[in-house]
C-alpha positions as CSV (number, residue, x, y, z in Angstrom):
1,X,18.6,34.2,2.0
2,X,20.0,30.7,2.0
3,X,17.4,29.5,-0.5
4,X,18.2,32.3,-2.9
5,X,21.9,31.5,-2.6
6,X,21.3,27.8,-3.3
7,X,19.1,28.5,-6.4
8,X,21.7,31.0,-7.6
9,X,24.5,28.5,-7.3
10,X,22.5,25.9,-9.3
11,X,21.6,28.4,-12.0
12,X,25.1,29.7,-12.2
13,X,26.2,26.3,-13.5
14,X,23.2,25.2,-15.6
15,X,24.9,22.5,-17.6
16,X,26.2,20.7,-14.6
17,X,22.9,21.1,-12.8
18,X,21.0,19.7,-15.8
19,X,23.4,16.7,-16.1
20,X,22.8,15.9,-12.4
21,X,19.0,16.2,-12.8
22,X,19.1,14.0,-15.9
23,X,21.2,11.4,-14.1
24,X,18.7,11.2,-11.2
25,X,15.9,11.1,-13.8
26,X,17.6,8.1,-15.5
27,X,17.9,6.4,-12.2
28,X,14.2,6.9,-11.4
29,X,13.1,5.9,-14.9
30,X,15.2,2.7,-14.9
31,X,13.7,1.6,-11.6
32,X,10.1,2.4,-12.4
33,X,10.1,0.9,-15.9
34,X,12.0,-2.3,-15.1
35,X,9.9,-2.9,-12.0
36,X,6.8,-1.8,-13.9
37,X,7.5,-4.3,-16.6
38,X,8.0,-7.1,-14.0
39,X,4.8,-6.2,-12.1
40,X,2.9,-6.0,-15.4
41,X,4.1,-9.4,-16.5
42,X,3.2,-11.0,-13.2
43,X,-0.2,-9.3,-12.8
44,X,-1.1,-10.0,-16.4
45,X,-0.4,-13.7,-15.8
46,X,-2.3,-13.7,-12.6
47,X,-5.4,-12.1,-14.1
48,X,-5.4,-14.5,-17.1
49,X,-5.1,-17.5,-14.8
50,X,-7.9,-16.1,-12.5
51,X,-10.1,-15.7,-15.6
52,X,-10.0,-19.4,-16.5
53,X,-12.7,-20.1,-13.9
54,X,-11.1,-23.1,-12.2
55,X,-11.1,-23.8,-8.5
56,X,-8.1,-26.2,-8.3
57,X,-5.0,-26.7,-10.5
58,X,-3.1,-30.0,-10.7
59,X,0.5,-30.1,-12.1
60,X,3.3,-32.6,-12.3
61,X,5.7,-33.2,-9.5
62,X,8.3,-30.5,-9.1
63,X,6.4,-28.1,-11.3
64,X,7.1,-24.4,-11.3
65,X,4.3,-22.0,-10.4
66,X,4.6,-20.7,-13.9
67,X,2.2,-22.4,-16.3
68,X,4.0,-23.5,-19.5
69,X,7.4,-24.4,-18.0
70,X,6.7,-28.1,-17.3
71,X,5.9,-29.5,-20.8
72,X,3.3,-32.2,-20.8
73,X,4.5,-35.1,-18.6
74,X,1.2,-36.2,-17.1
75,X,-0.9,-39.0,-18.7
76,X,-4.2,-37.5,-19.7
77,X,-6.0,-40.5,-18.1
78,X,-5.3,-38.8,-14.8
79,X,-8.3,-36.6,-15.7
80,X,-10.6,-39.7,-15.4
81,X,-9.3,-40.3,-11.8
82,X,-9.7,-36.7,-10.8
83,X,-13.3,-36.6,-12.3
84,X,-14.3,-39.4,-9.8
85,X,-13.4,-37.3,-6.7
86,X,-16.2,-35.9,-4.6
87,X,-17.1,-32.3,-5.4
88,X,-15.3,-32.3,-8.8
89,X,-17.7,-31.1,-11.5
90,X,-15.4,-30.5,-14.4
91,X,-11.8,-31.6,-15.3
92,X,-10.2,-29.7,-18.2
93,X,-6.8,-31.0,-19.4
94,X,-4.5,-28.5,-21.0
95,X,-1.2,-28.9,-22.9
96,X,1.1,-25.9,-22.8
97,X,4.0,-25.0,-25.0
98,X,6.4,-22.1,-24.7
99,X,7.2,-20.3,-27.9
100,X,10.0,-17.8,-28.3
101,X,9.3,-17.0,-32.0
102,X,9.5,-13.2,-31.8
103,X,8.2,-13.0,-28.2
104,X,8.0,-15.2,-25.2
105,X,4.5,-16.6,-25.0
106,X,2.6,-19.7,-23.7
107,X,0.4,-21.5,-26.2
108,X,-2.4,-23.6,-24.8
109,X,-3.8,-26.7,-26.3
110,X,-7.4,-27.2,-25.0
111,X,-10.3,-29.5,-25.1
112,X,-12.8,-26.8,-26.0
113,X,-15.9,-28.4,-24.3
114,X,-14.3,-29.0,-20.9
115,X,-12.3,-25.7,-21.0
116,X,-15.5,-23.7,-21.7
117,X,-17.2,-25.6,-18.9
118,X,-14.8,-23.9,-16.5
119,X,-15.9,-20.5,-17.9
120,X,-17.1,-19.9,-21.4
121,X,-15.2,-17.9,-24.0
122,X,-16.7,-14.6,-25.1
123,X,-16.4,-14.5,-28.8
124,X,-15.9,-11.0,-30.2
125,X,-15.5,-12.3,-33.8
126,X,-15.8,-15.7,-35.4
127,X,-16.5,-18.9,-33.3
128,X,-15.0,-22.2,-32.0
129,X,-12.6,-24.5,-33.8
130,X,-13.8,-25.9,-37.1
131,X,-10.9,-28.1,-37.6
132,X,-7.5,-29.2,-36.3
133,X,-5.7,-26.3,-38.0
134,X,-7.7,-23.6,-36.4
135,X,-6.5,-21.3,-33.7
136,X,-8.3,-18.9,-31.2
137,X,-6.6,-15.7,-30.2
138,X,-7.5,-13.1,-27.7
139,X,-8.5,-9.5,-28.6
140,X,-5.3,-7.9,-27.3
141,X,-3.1,-10.0,-29.6
142,X,-5.5,-9.5,-32.5
143,X,-5.3,-5.7,-32.1
144,X,-1.5,-5.7,-31.6
145,X,-0.9,-7.9,-34.7
146,X,-3.9,-6.6,-36.7
147,X,-5.3,-10.2,-37.1
148,X,-8.8,-10.9,-38.2
149,X,-11.0,-14.0,-38.4
150,X,-10.0,-16.0,-41.5
151,X,-6.4,-14.8,-41.5
152,X,-3.6,-17.4,-41.6
153,X,-0.9,-17.1,-38.9
154,X,2.2,-19.0,-38.0
155,X,2.1,-20.9,-34.7
156,X,5.0,-23.2,-33.7
157,X,6.3,-23.0,-37.4
158,X,2.9,-24.3,-38.7
159,X,0.1,-22.3,-40.4
160,X,-3.2,-22.0,-38.7
161,X,-6.5,-20.2,-39.6
162,X,-7.9,-17.7,-37.0
163,X,-11.3,-19.2,-36.3
164,X,-12.3,-16.8,-33.5
165,X,-11.2,-13.8,-31.5
166,X,-12.1,-14.0,-27.9
167,X,-12.1,-11.5,-24.9
168,X,-8.8,-11.6,-23.1
169,X,-8.3,-13.1,-19.7
170,X,-8.7,-16.9,-20.3
171,X,-5.2,-18.1,-19.6
172,X,-3.2,-17.9,-22.9
173,X,-3.4,-15.6,-25.9
174,X,-3.4,-18.4,-28.4
175,X,-5.4,-21.6,-28.2
176,X,-5.1,-24.7,-30.3
177,X,-7.1,-28.0,-30.2
178,X,-5.4,-30.2,-27.6
179,X,-4.8,-33.0,-30.0
180,X,-3.1,-30.7,-32.5
181,X,-0.7,-29.3,-29.9
182,X,0.0,-32.9,-28.6
183,X,1.0,-33.9,-32.1
184,X,3.2,-30.8,-32.6
185,X,5.2,-31.2,-29.4
186,X,5.2,-35.0,-29.2
187,X,3.0,-35.4,-26.2
188,X,0.3,-37.7,-27.4
189,X,-2.2,-38.6,-24.6
190,X,-0.3,-36.2,-22.2
191,X,-1.3,-33.0,-20.4
192,X,0.7,-30.2,-18.7
193,X,-2.0,-29.2,-16.2
194,X,-5.5,-30.1,-15.2
195,X,-8.0,-27.4,-14.2
196,X,-10.8,-28.5,-11.9
197,X,-14.1,-26.8,-11.3
198,X,-15.9,-27.9,-8.2
199,X,-19.5,-28.0,-7.1
200,X,-18.5,-25.4,-4.5
201,X,-15.2,-23.4,-4.4
202,X,-15.3,-23.7,-0.6
203,X,-14.3,-27.4,-1.1
204,X,-11.0,-26.6,-2.8
205,X,-8.7,-27.4,0.1
206,X,-10.6,-30.7,0.8
207,X,-10.2,-31.7,-2.9
208,X,-6.5,-30.8,-2.8
209,X,-6.0,-33.1,0.2
210,X,-7.9,-35.9,-1.5
211,X,-5.7,-35.6,-4.6
212,X,-2.5,-35.9,-2.6
213,X,-3.9,-39.2,-1.1
214,X,-4.5,-40.8,-4.5
215,X,-1.9,-43.6,-5.0
216,X,0.8,-42.4,-7.4
217,X,-0.1,-38.7,-7.0
218,X,1.4,-38.0,-3.6
219,X,4.1,-35.8,-5.2
220,X,1.9,-34.1,-7.8
221,X,1.5,-30.3,-7.3
222,X,-2.1,-29.4,-6.4
223,X,-3.3,-26.0,-5.3
224,X,-6.5,-24.2,-4.7
225,X,-6.8,-21.5,-7.3
226,X,-6.8,-18.8,-4.6
227,X,-3.5,-20.1,-3.1
228,X,-2.0,-20.6,-6.6
229,X,-2.8,-17.0,-7.5
230,X,-1.3,-15.7,-4.3
231,X,2.0,-17.3,-5.3
232,X,2.3,-15.4,-8.5
233,X,4.7,-12.7,-7.4
234,X,7.9,-11.4,-9.0
235,X,9.8,-13.7,-6.6
236,X,8.1,-16.8,-8.2
237,X,9.8,-16.0,-11.5
238,X,13.3,-17.6,-11.5
239,X,15.9,-14.9,-11.1
240,X,13.5,-12.0,-11.4
241,X,13.8,-10.9,-7.8
242,X,17.6,-10.9,-8.1
243,X,17.4,-9.1,-11.4
244,X,15.3,-6.3,-9.9
245,X,17.8,-5.8,-7.1
246,X,20.7,-5.6,-9.6
247,X,18.8,-3.0,-11.7
248,X,18.1,-0.9,-8.6
249,X,21.7,-1.2,-7.4
250,X,23.0,-0.1,-10.8
251,X,20.5,2.8,-10.9
252,X,21.5,4.0,-7.5
253,X,25.2,3.8,-8.4
254,X,24.6,6.0,-11.5
255,X,22.9,8.6,-9.4
256,X,25.5,8.4,-6.6
257,X,28.5,8.8,-9.0
258,X,27.0,11.7,-10.9
259,X,25.9,13.6,-7.8
260,X,29.3,12.9,-6.1
261,X,31.2,14.3,-9.1
262,X,29.0,17.3,-9.6
263,X,29.0,18.4,-5.9
264,X,32.7,17.6,-5.4
265,X,33.6,19.7,-8.4
266,X,31.3,22.5,-7.2
267,X,33.0,22.5,-3.8
268,X,36.4,22.8,-5.4
269,X,35.3,25.7,-7.6
270,X,33.6,27.5,-4.7
271,X,36.6,27.3,-2.3
272,X,36.9,31.1,-2.1
273,X,33.1,31.5,-1.6
274,X,33.2,29.0,1.2
275,X,36.0,30.9,2.8
276,X,34.0,34.1,2.7
277,X,31.0,32.4,4.3
278,X,33.2,30.9,7.1
279,X,34.9,34.3,7.7
280,X,31.5,35.8,8.2
281,X,30.7,33.3,10.9
282,X,29.1,30.4,9.0
283,X,29.5,27.2,10.9
284,X,30.4,23.8,9.6
285,X,26.8,22.7,9.9
286,X,25.7,25.7,7.8
287,X,28.1,24.8,5.0
288,X,27.0,21.1,5.1
289,X,23.4,22.3,5.0
290,X,24.0,24.4,1.9
291,X,25.6,21.5,0.0
292,X,23.0,19.0,1.0
293,X,20.1,21.3,0.2
294,X,21.5,21.9,-3.2
295,X,21.7,18.2,-3.7
296,X,18.1,17.7,-2.5
297,X,16.9,20.3,-5.1
298,X,18.8,18.5,-7.9
299,X,17.4,15.1,-6.7
300,X,13.8,16.4,-6.5
301,X,14.1,17.8,-10.0
302,X,15.4,14.5,-11.3
303,X,12.7,12.6,-9.5
304,X,9.9,14.7,-11.1
305,X,11.5,14.4,-14.5
306,X,12.0,10.6,-14.1
307,X,8.4,10.1,-13.1
308,X,7.1,12.1,-16.1
309,X,9.4,10.1,-18.5
310,X,8.2,6.8,-17.0
311,X,4.5,7.7,-17.3
312,X,5.1,8.9,-20.8
313,X,7.0,5.7,-21.7
314,X,4.2,3.5,-20.1
315,X,1.6,5.2,-22.3
316,X,3.8,4.8,-25.4
317,X,4.3,1.1,-24.7
318,X,0.6,0.5,-24.1
319,X,-0.1,2.2,-27.4
320,X,2.6,0.5,-29.5
321,X,2.8,-2.9,-27.8
322,X,-0.6,-3.7,-26.1
323,X,0.5,-7.2,-25.2
324,X,3.1,-5.8,-22.8
325,X,1.9,-4.1,-19.6
326,X,3.8,-1.7,-17.5
327,X,2.4,-1.0,-14.0
328,X,3.7,2.2,-12.3
329,X,2.2,2.1,-8.8
330,X,2.1,4.9,-6.2
331,X,4.0,2.6,-3.8
332,X,6.9,2.1,-6.2
333,X,7.0,5.9,-7.0
334,X,7.3,6.5,-3.3
335,X,10.0,3.8,-2.9
336,X,11.9,5.1,-5.9
337,X,11.8,8.6,-4.6
338,X,13.2,7.5,-1.3
339,X,15.9,5.5,-3.0
340,X,16.9,8.4,-5.3
341,X,17.1,10.9,-2.4
342,X,19.2,8.6,-0.2
343,X,21.5,7.8,-3.1
344,X,21.9,11.5,-3.9
345,X,22.5,12.5,-0.3
346,X,25.2,9.7,0.1
347,X,26.9,11.1,-3.0
348,X,27.0,14.6,-1.5
349,X,28.2,13.7,2.0
350,X,31.9,13.6,1.2
351,X,31.9,16.9,-0.8
352,X,29.9,18.5,2.0
353,X,32.4,17.2,4.6
354,X,35.3,18.6,2.5
355,X,33.6,22.0,2.2
356,X,32.9,22.1,6.0
357,X,36.6,21.3,6.8
358,X,38.1,24.0,4.6
359,X,40.3,26.5,6.5
360,X,38.8,30.0,6.0
361,X,42.2,31.7,5.7
362,X,43.4,29.2,3.1
363,X,40.1,29.4,1.3
364,X,40.2,33.2,1.1
365,X,43.7,33.0,-0.4
366,X,42.6,30.4,-3.0
367,X,42.7,31.7,-6.6
């Protein structure tokens, strides 16, 4: 009987109910898409770093865990010192440059021979650099921008020929010869990061300790690749963790305000109905239960709609912008569901309290 009354109340005011459902759906969609974009960015970076094939990474003192943010402050001769350490089989210097031309991206300047010694490129089209004005790009970027081998593209405000298209997952999406990028960003004989391949990955921690004992390199940042990858989380990106909390807070506030307004107005409009229920013996708990169950139904409807919108948006983004990944996990769907329900229930508490406190005689006399 109560369920029929609740459904009837919601259907009696379809526009208000629909607005409440859409508000909760907006809350859910905002959380899932913003978190999904953040997780996609972090996981994409992690997978591409893992695909390089290195066992140890060496960066300048005070470096961020994010490759590309440190410029190129290390002398490239450090590579010769690292190559002499026990267990080090390959040292690959890389220069990185952040570009914001159209989209934020990290461009890598590589010594092709040493970089491929870490783990070879898989060429899908074309081949290695043929000259200083050649660029390698990964297949995802090629598909997104419709690039082909032989095309001329702009990189750092200079024109380069696409020499090869490679399988994704090798660090960057664009690769230039290391000397070319050194000349472009004024870092001649410098490197941003050194990738080391060892005779046995199990020796990574021992090599990291040896690097920190080299005179002049005590403050350099050196990590085993396993440890480095474990640090690539949303919290490692400056301000990203705070940004996510703000987005979640705004989303919950939107749901709270809309549900509060909808349920408060509904209670005011149903004063006489509440009086009839109380005159028939309905307890305060019964009245509160009715209001909260209506709210729960609105919240669940909004949650389902929000999840469907988020999954549809993820598919659309993957189709239109393949370089951007959105990850919607079951864990975050569950978290978002809990957040939305709690926010909706909090918004309904005061209206439910007002309904339960109404005097039945005054309510019956209400016009």
